[in-house]
C-alpha positions as CSV (number, residue, x, y, z in Angstrom):
1,M,-12.6,202.2,112.3
2,W,-14.3,204.9,113.9
3,Y,-13.3,207.4,116.2
4,T,-14.5,209.4,118.9
5,T,-14.4,212.9,119.4
6,S,-12.9,214.2,122.5
7,T,-16.4,216.5,122.9
8,M,-18.7,213.3,122.4
9,I,-16.7,211.5,125.4
10,N,-16.8,214.3,127.5
11,K,-20.4,214.1,128.0
12,K,-20.6,210.6,129.1
13,K,-19.6,208.4,131.9
14,L,-16.2,206.6,131.1
15,L,-16.3,202.8,132.3
16,I,-12.8,201.6,131.7
17,A,-12.5,197.9,131.7
18,N,-9.1,196.3,132.1
19,W,-9.5,193.1,131.4
20,K,-5.9,192.3,133.1
21,M,-4.9,188.2,132.0
22,N,-8.6,187.0,132.7
23,V,-8.9,186.5,128.6
24,T,-6.4,183.9,127.5
25,S,-7.0,183.5,123.8
26,Q,-8.1,185.5,120.9
27,K,-11.6,184.2,120.2
28,E,-12.0,184.7,124.1
29,A,-11.0,188.0,124.1
30,E,-13.1,188.7,120.6
31,G,-16.4,186.5,122.1
32,L,-16.0,189.1,124.9
33,F,-16.1,192.0,123.7
34,L,-18.6,191.0,120.5
35,S,-20.8,189.3,123.8
36,I,-21.4,193.3,125.2
37,R,-20.8,195.3,121.9
38,N,-23.8,195.7,120.4
39,V,-25.1,196.9,123.8
40,I,-22.7,199.2,124.2
41,T,-23.1,200.8,120.7
42,R,-27.1,201.7,122.0
43,L,-25.9,203.5,125.1
44,N,-26.6,207.2,125.5
45,H,-24.5,208.4,128.2
46,T,-21.9,205.4,128.9
47,H,-18.5,205.0,127.0
48,M,-16.3,202.1,127.2
49,I,-12.5,202.2,127.2
50,C,-12.2,198.0,126.6
51,C,-8.6,197.1,127.8
52,P,-7.2,193.8,126.9
53,P,-4.5,192.3,127.2
54,H,-1.5,193.6,124.9
55,I,-1.6,190.0,122.5
56,Y,-5.1,191.0,121.6
57,L,-5.5,194.4,120.9
58,N,-5.1,194.3,117.2
59,Q,-8.2,191.4,117.1
60,V,-10.3,193.6,119.7
61,A,-9.7,196.7,117.8
62,E,-10.7,195.5,114.5
63,H,-14.4,195.1,115.5
64,V,-14.9,198.8,116.7
65,N,-17.9,200.5,114.7
66,S,-19.4,202.8,117.2
67,N,-18.4,205.7,118.8
68,N,-19.7,204.5,121.9
69,Y,-16.6,202.8,122.8
70,T,-12.5,202.8,122.4
71,V,-10.2,200.4,122.6
72,G,-7.3,201.1,125.7
73,A,-4.1,199.5,126.7
74,Q,-2.6,198.2,130.0
75,D,0.3,200.1,130.0
76,A,3.4,201.3,127.4
77,Y,6.8,201.1,127.5
78,A,8.3,204.5,126.6
79,E,10.4,204.2,123.6
80,E,9.2,203.7,120.3
81,S,11.8,200.7,119.8
82,G,14.9,198.9,120.5
83,S,16.6,196.2,122.7
84,R,13.7,195.7,125.0
85,T,12.9,192.1,125.3
86,G,9.0,191.5,126.1
87,E,8.1,194.9,126.1
88,T,5.7,196.6,124.3
89,S,6.5,200.2,122.7
90,V,4.5,203.3,123.3
91,L,4.7,203.0,119.0
92,M,3.3,200.1,118.8
93,I,0.3,200.2,121.4
94,K,-0.3,203.6,119.4
95,N,-0.6,201.8,116.0
96,A,-2.8,199.2,117.2
97,E,-5.5,202.1,117.3
98,V,-5.2,202.6,121.3
99,G,-6.6,205.8,122.3
100,H,-6.1,205.1,126.3
101,V,-3.0,203.5,128.7
102,I,-3.7,202.6,132.0
103,L,-0.5,203.7,134.0
104,G,1.1,203.6,137.6
105,H,-1.5,200.7,138.1
106,S,-1.0,199.2,141.7
107,E,0.0,195.7,140.7
108,R,2.6,197.5,138.1
109,R,4.2,200.2,140.8
110,H,6.1,197.3,142.0
111,L,8.0,196.8,138.9
112,E,8.6,200.2,137.8
113,T,10.2,203.3,139.3
114,K,8.5,206.6,139.6
115,L,10.8,207.9,137.1
116,D,9.4,204.8,134.9
117,V,5.8,205.8,135.3
118,A,6.9,209.7,134.7
119,R,8.5,208.8,131.2
120,K,5.6,206.7,130.3
121,V,3.3,209.2,130.9
122,S,5.4,211.6,129.0
123,A,5.2,209.4,126.5
124,V,1.7,208.4,125.8
125,L,0.8,212.1,125.6
126,E,3.5,213.0,123.0
127,H,2.0,210.0,120.7
128,G,-1.2,211.6,120.7
129,M,-2.7,209.5,122.9
130,K,-4.6,209.8,127.0
131,P,-3.2,207.9,129.9
132,I,-5.2,206.8,132.4
133,I,-3.1,207.5,135.5
134,C,-3.3,205.5,138.7
135,I,-3.0,207.1,141.7
136,G,-3.5,205.8,145.6
137,E,-2.3,204.8,149.1
138,E,-1.9,201.8,150.4
139,Q,-3.2,202.7,154.1
140,R,-5.9,205.0,155.2
141,D,-3.8,206.1,158.0
142,K,-2.5,209.2,158.8
143,N,0.0,209.6,155.9
144,W,-2.8,208.6,153.0
145,K,-2.8,212.6,151.9
146,K,1.1,212.5,151.9
147,E,1.3,209.6,149.8
148,I,-1.3,210.8,147.2
149,Q,0.7,214.1,146.7
150,Q,3.8,212.6,146.5
151,Q,2.6,210.2,143.9
152,L,1.5,213.2,141.8
153,K,4.7,215.2,142.3
154,D,6.7,212.0,141.3
155,V,5.0,212.5,137.8
156,F,3.9,215.8,137.2
157,D,7.4,217.1,138.1
158,R,8.6,215.4,134.9
159,V,5.6,215.6,132.5
160,S,4.5,218.8,130.4
161,K,2.1,220.8,131.7
162,K,0.6,221.7,128.6
163,E,-2.2,219.0,128.2
164,P,-4.4,218.3,130.8
165,E,-7.6,218.1,129.1
166,N,-6.4,214.6,127.8
167,I,-5.2,213.7,131.4
168,I,-7.4,211.2,133.3
169,I,-6.7,210.4,137.0
170,A,-8.1,206.8,138.4
171,Y,-8.0,207.2,141.9
172,E,-7.4,203.4,143.2
173,P,-6.5,202.9,147.0
174,I,-4.5,199.8,147.4
175,W,-6.4,199.0,150.0
176,A,-9.4,198.4,148.0
177,I,-8.0,196.6,145.1
178,S,-10.2,192.7,144.9
179,G,-8.2,190.1,145.8
180,D,-10.0,188.4,148.8
181,K,-10.6,192.0,150.3
182,K,-13.1,193.1,148.0
183,S,-13.3,196.6,150.3
184,P,-14.1,199.1,148.0
185,A,-13.9,202.8,149.4
186,T,-16.8,204.7,150.0
187,S,-18.4,207.9,147.9
188,V,-17.2,209.7,151.4
189,Q,-13.3,208.2,150.7
190,Y,-13.6,209.3,147.4
191,N,-14.6,212.7,147.8
192,E,-12.2,213.2,150.1
193,S,-9.3,212.0,148.2
194,I,-10.2,213.7,145.3
195,A,-10.1,216.9,146.7
196,V,-6.7,216.3,148.0
197,I,-5.8,215.1,144.3
198,K,-7.4,218.4,142.7
199,E,-5.6,220.5,144.7
200,E,-2.8,218.7,144.7
201,L,-2.8,219.1,140.7
202,K,-3.9,222.4,141.3
203,K,-0.5,223.8,143.0
204,I,1.5,221.6,140.1
205,F,0.0,223.0,136.9
206,R,-0.4,226.5,138.7
207,T,-3.9,227.0,137.4
208,Q,-7.6,225.5,138.5
209,K,-8.6,226.0,134.7
210,A,-6.1,222.9,133.9
211,V,-7.9,220.7,136.9
212,E,-11.3,221.4,135.5
213,E,-10.3,220.1,132.2
214,M,-8.8,216.8,133.7
215,K,-11.3,213.5,134.1
216,F,-11.7,211.7,138.0
217,V,-12.4,208.4,138.2
218,Y,-12.9,205.7,140.6
219,G,-11.2,202.3,140.6
220,G,-11.4,199.3,143.2
221,S,-13.2,196.4,144.1
222,L,-16.5,197.9,142.3
223,D,-19.0,196.1,140.5
224,D,-23.2,196.4,140.3
225,K,-23.4,196.3,144.1
226,N,-21.8,199.6,144.8
227,I,-21.6,202.0,142.0
228,E,-24.8,203.3,142.7
229,D,-23.1,204.8,146.1
230,F,-20.6,206.7,143.6
231,L,-23.4,207.5,140.7
232,K,-25.6,209.0,143.9
233,N,-23.1,211.0,146.3
234,T,-20.3,211.8,143.8
235,D,-19.4,213.8,140.7
236,T,-17.1,211.4,139.0
237,D,-16.8,211.2,135.2
238,G,-16.6,207.3,135.7
239,F,-15.0,204.1,136.7
240,L,-12.1,201.7,136.4
241,V,-13.3,198.4,136.3
242,G,-10.7,194.9,137.1
243,R,-12.0,192.1,139.2
244,V,-15.7,191.9,136.9
245,S,-14.8,193.5,133.7
246,H,-14.7,190.5,131.9
247,D,-18.5,189.2,133.1
248,P,-21.2,190.5,130.5
249,R,-23.9,190.1,132.6
250,I,-22.5,192.5,135.6
251,L,-21.0,194.8,132.9
252,M,-24.4,194.8,131.7
253,S,-26.1,195.8,134.9
254,M,-23.4,198.6,135.4
255,F,-24.2,199.8,131.9
256,R,-28.3,200.1,133.0
257,L,-27.2,201.7,136.4
258,I,-25.0,204.5,134.8
259,E,-27.8,205.0,132.2
260,T,-30.7,205.6,134.4
261,H,-28.6,207.5,137.0
262,V,-27.9,210.0,134.2
263,E,-31.2,210.0,132.5
264,N,-32.9,210.9,136.0
265,E,-30.1,213.6,136.8
266,E,-31.6,215.1,133.1
267,E,-34.9,215.1,134.5
268,L,-34.9,217.1,137.4
């Protein structure tokens, strides 16, 4: 297995593919990954983090042979082992060669407490992996800023402030998440929200340097039709994709748009 250095990833746009439960067999999981692997290998400006269901992590990880992609998990239980029927522990996830873990996703927040999310973030960091922490308001109403600020406090008031460079914040407004709505945030809303998030993190970590070391991505009904708005009008470090993450055709199109945008930026 190849391992990607932080320096290499830092130079590339992230595309985090959260497959959710949209692959239902080992054959399908491996086939989907292999169908896009050769294309990912040739990319110059994109790093993909592929997040299959836990049951297929090992099988997908066996096919990683390039520094252009790594395997991530959709969640992890904070304890290493014990009497926790049905859970997948943080140590199990680590031993599956996982580098990143999605935590606090809106589809899971109703199943866990604020303390659960914070404990998971701490456990993932302690085991040398990088948490992708989902933050987002339920509605874009008068209280949306306070809701985001409180979510950040709920996590980081209980988490060590020593490793900001290993933290990825995914702004994923709940009102924008797929289903039948398919109403993504705009680049303007993303910029407004990231400004609030960064200001709150600056207060929590008590230094601007910590915020500058973190990565910030957007997720929420994102596809090849609206990704250009974010590429052109934000400085996002990447994208968290769910609804279309298991569609090779759309992923290929998104890779192409990212590569073209970065190359055009470099020519300016």
